[in-house]
C-alpha positions as CSV (number, residue, x, y, z in Angstrom):
1,X,110.5,137.6,126.4
2,X,111.6,135.2,123.8
3,X,109.9,132.3,125.6
4,X,106.5,134.1,125.5
5,X,106.9,135.0,121.8
6,X,107.8,131.4,121.0
7,X,104.7,130.1,122.9
8,X,102.5,132.7,121.2
9,X,103.7,131.8,117.8
10,X,103.2,128.1,118.5
11,X,99.6,128.9,119.7
12,X,99.0,131.1,116.6
13,X,100.0,128.3,114.3
14,X,98.4,125.3,116.1
15,X,95.3,126.6,117.8
16,X,94.4,129.5,115.5
17,X,95.5,127.7,112.3
18,X,97.6,130.7,111.0
19,X,99.7,130.0,107.9
20,X,103.4,129.6,108.1
21,X,103.9,132.9,106.4
22,X,101.6,134.7,108.9
23,X,103.5,133.0,111.9
24,X,106.8,134.1,110.3
25,X,105.6,137.7,109.9
26,X,104.3,137.9,113.4
27,X,107.7,136.5,114.6
28,X,109.7,139.1,112.7
29,X,107.5,141.9,114.0
30,X,107.7,140.7,117.6
31,X,111.5,140.2,117.5
32,X,111.9,143.7,116.1
33,X,109.8,145.0,119.0
34,X,111.7,142.9,121.5
35,X,115.1,144.2,120.1
36,X,113.8,147.8,120.5
37,X,112.6,147.2,124.0
38,X,115.8,145.6,125.1
39,X,117.6,148.6,123.8
40,X,115.5,150.6,126.2
41,X,116.5,148.4,129.1
42,X,113.3,146.3,129.2
43,X,114.1,142.8,130.0
44,X,110.6,141.3,130.5
45,X,107.1,142.1,129.4
46,X,106.0,143.4,132.8
47,X,108.6,146.2,132.6
48,X,107.1,147.6,129.4
49,X,105.2,150.8,129.7
50,X,102.9,152.7,127.4
51,X,105.7,155.2,126.8
52,X,107.8,152.4,125.4
53,X,105.1,151.3,122.9
54,X,104.6,154.9,121.8
55,X,108.3,155.3,121.3
56,X,108.3,152.0,119.2
57,X,105.5,153.4,117.0
58,X,107.6,156.6,116.6
59,X,110.6,154.4,115.7
60,X,108.6,152.6,113.1
61,X,107.3,155.9,111.6
62,X,110.9,157.2,111.3
63,X,111.9,154.1,109.5
64,X,108.9,154.4,107.3
65,X,107.6,151.0,108.5
66,X,103.9,150.2,109.2
67,X,102.9,149.4,112.8
């Protein structure tokens, strides 16, 4: 999962011209999501289900964090 995130962030910065702050913010958000998914036993993106993403949104709401 980490490799895909690194490649996405590199693409975001280089190809899309996103600012460093935007790339950092995306990185933080994606790593938070990855940590949550790993805690649910997901080891790669292909194992992630809609229920995992709904649970993540619920987790963010409980923490009063924006999705």
